matplotlib code that plots the C-alpha trace (Angstrom):
import matplotlib.pyplot as plt

x = [0.3, 2.8, 4.4, 1.0, 1.0, 4.8, 4.6, 1.3, 3.0, 5.7, 4.0, 2.1, 5.4, 6.6, 2.8, 3.1, 7.5, 7.4, 4.5, 4.8, 4.3, 0.6, 0.6, 1.0, -2.0, -2.3, -2.2, -6.3, -7.7, -9.5, -10.0, -10.3, -12.5, -12.6, -13.9, -14.3, -12.6, -13.7, -11.2, -12.4, -9.0, -10.5, -8.8, -8.6, -7.7, -7.1, -5.5, -4.2, -2.4, -1.0, 2.1, 5.3, 8.3, 10.6, 7.3, 4.2, 3.6, -0.5, -1.9, -4.7, -6.8, -9.9, -12.1, -12.8, -15.4, -14.0, -16.1, -14.6, -16.2, -14.8, -15.7, -16.4, -16.6, -17.5, -19.7, -20.2, -19.5, -22.2, -19.5, -16.1, -14.1, -14.0, -17.2, -17.9, -18.2, -15.1, -15.6, -12.5, -12.5, -9.6, -8.4, -5.9, -4.2, -1.3, 1.5, 3.0, 6.0, 5.4, 7.3, 6.5, 6.8, 7.4, 4.2, 2.9, 0.3, 0.4, -2.0, -2.0, -3.4, -3.4, -5.0, -5.9, -6.1, -7.6, -6.1, -7.7, -8.0, -4.7, -4.5, -8.1, -7.0, -4.7, -7.6, -10.0, -7.7, -6.7, -10.4, -10.2, -11.4, -10.4, -10.9, -12.2, -13.6, -17.9, -17.7, -16.0, -17.8, -15.6, -16.1, -14.6, -12.6, -9.5, -7.1, -4.9, -2.0, 0.5, 2.9, 0.4, -2.3, -5.7, -8.0, -9.6, -13.8, -14.2, -16.4, -17.7, -17.1, -19.1, -17.2, -18.1, -20.0, -17.6, -18.6, -19.4, -20.2, -19.5, -20.2, -17.8, -19.0, -17.3, -14.0]
y = [-0.3, 2.8, 1.7, 2.6, 5.8, 6.3, 5.6, 7.6, 10.7, 10.6, 9.9, 13.5, 15.3, 14.3, 15.8, 18.7, 18.9, 18.0, 20.1, 23.2, 26.8, 28.7, 30.2, 34.2, 36.1, 37.0, 40.5, 42.3, 45.6, 46.7, 49.8, 52.1, 54.6, 56.7, 60.7, 63.9, 66.7, 70.2, 71.0, 67.3, 65.4, 61.7, 60.9, 57.5, 56.4, 53.1, 51.0, 47.4, 44.9, 42.0, 42.9, 41.4, 42.2, 46.0, 47.9, 47.4, 48.8, 50.4, 51.1, 53.5, 53.9, 55.2, 56.7, 60.4, 62.3, 65.9, 69.1, 72.0, 75.8, 79.2, 81.1, 85.2, 87.6, 83.8, 83.0, 80.5, 82.9, 82.2, 84.7, 82.7, 81.4, 78.0, 77.3, 77.5, 73.6, 71.5, 67.8, 65.2, 61.4, 59.2, 57.0, 58.3, 56.3, 56.8, 53.8, 54.2, 52.5, 52.9, 50.7, 49.0, 49.7, 47.0, 46.4, 44.7, 47.7, 50.0, 53.4, 55.6, 58.6, 58.5, 61.0, 60.7, 64.6, 65.5, 67.0, 70.0, 69.4, 70.8, 74.1, 75.1, 76.8, 78.6, 80.3, 81.2, 82.7, 84.7, 86.0, 87.3, 84.4, 82.1, 77.9, 75.4, 72.1, 72.4, 68.4, 65.4, 61.3, 59.0, 54.7, 52.2, 52.7, 50.3, 50.0, 46.8, 46.3, 44.5, 43.6, 40.9, 41.0, 41.9, 44.6, 46.9, 47.2, 50.3, 50.1, 54.0, 57.1, 59.1, 57.0, 53.4, 51.4, 52.4, 55.5, 59.2, 62.8, 66.1, 68.9, 71.9, 75.5, 78.1, 79.8]
z = [0.0, 0.8, -2.4, -4.3, -2.2, -3.3, -6.9, -7.4, -5.5, -7.6, -10.9, -9.8, -8.9, -13.0, -14.5, -12.7, -13.8, -16.8, -17.1, -20.3, -19.0, -19.8, -22.7, -22.5, -23.4, -26.9, -27.9, -27.5, -28.2, -25.0, -25.9, -29.5, -30.4, -34.0, -33.6, -36.1, -34.4, -34.8, -38.1, -39.5, -38.7, -37.9, -35.3, -33.0, -29.5, -28.8, -25.5, -26.5, -23.8, -23.9, -26.1, -25.9, -27.9, -28.2, -30.5, -32.6, -36.1, -36.5, -39.5, -39.1, -42.4, -43.8, -47.4, -47.0, -49.1, -48.2, -49.2, -49.2, -50.2, -50.9, -48.4, -49.0, -46.6, -44.0, -46.6, -49.6, -52.0, -55.8, -57.8, -56.4, -59.0, -58.8, -58.0, -54.2, -53.6, -54.3, -53.5, -52.7, -52.4, -51.3, -49.5, -45.8, -44.3, -41.6, -40.3, -36.3, -34.8, -30.9, -28.7, -26.1, -22.3, -20.3, -18.6, -22.1, -22.0, -24.8, -25.4, -28.3, -30.2, -34.6, -37.0, -40.7, -42.5, -45.7, -48.5, -49.8, -53.7, -56.2, -57.0, -55.7, -52.7, -54.9, -56.9, -53.6, -52.0, -55.2, -55.6, -52.0, -50.4, -47.6, -48.3, -45.8, -45.3, -44.7, -44.2, -44.7, -44.2, -43.6, -44.3, -44.1, -41.0, -40.0, -37.2, -37.8, -34.8, -37.8, -35.7, -34.7, -37.1, -35.7, -35.9, -33.0, -33.0, -32.3, -29.2, -29.0, -30.4, -33.3, -35.9, -33.6, -36.6, -39.2, -40.6, -39.6, -40.9, -39.4, -40.8, -39.9, -39.8, -41.6, -39.9]

ax = plt.figure().add_subplot(projection="3d")
ax.plot(x, y, z, "-o")
ax.set_aspect("equal")
plt.show()
């Protein structure tokens, strides 16, 4: 009976000693938001946890439709040349590399900025106007941790559905 108990004890000790260490948890976005600020920029803030290594590369991208207007005396001008509204559609992206702190938790923010149509701003200002972004719509909004091949799920903010629009006041 003693021999069986000792053999069982050795078997238990061997199974514990031979057990593989628990795998570290996989990286995950703990939170991510996307919103349009008063300048019409799309901005994401995020927190990612369970990171290992020294750095992480993030890719933030969206499709944008930006409407610009030539304003004279603060109002859209019907006499302005070029026409008062200019619409530009483009795919935007921004890639950022960040250093992973020792605790494996990383938070940050990345912006996307729509670019005016070439030549339209100069034509507006030469006629005495000011060129302003008056409406911006973003769609297909995505944030990826390309180092670990995971995508953020936008859980809050004005663009939580993956799309958003903002009308901006003339300046």
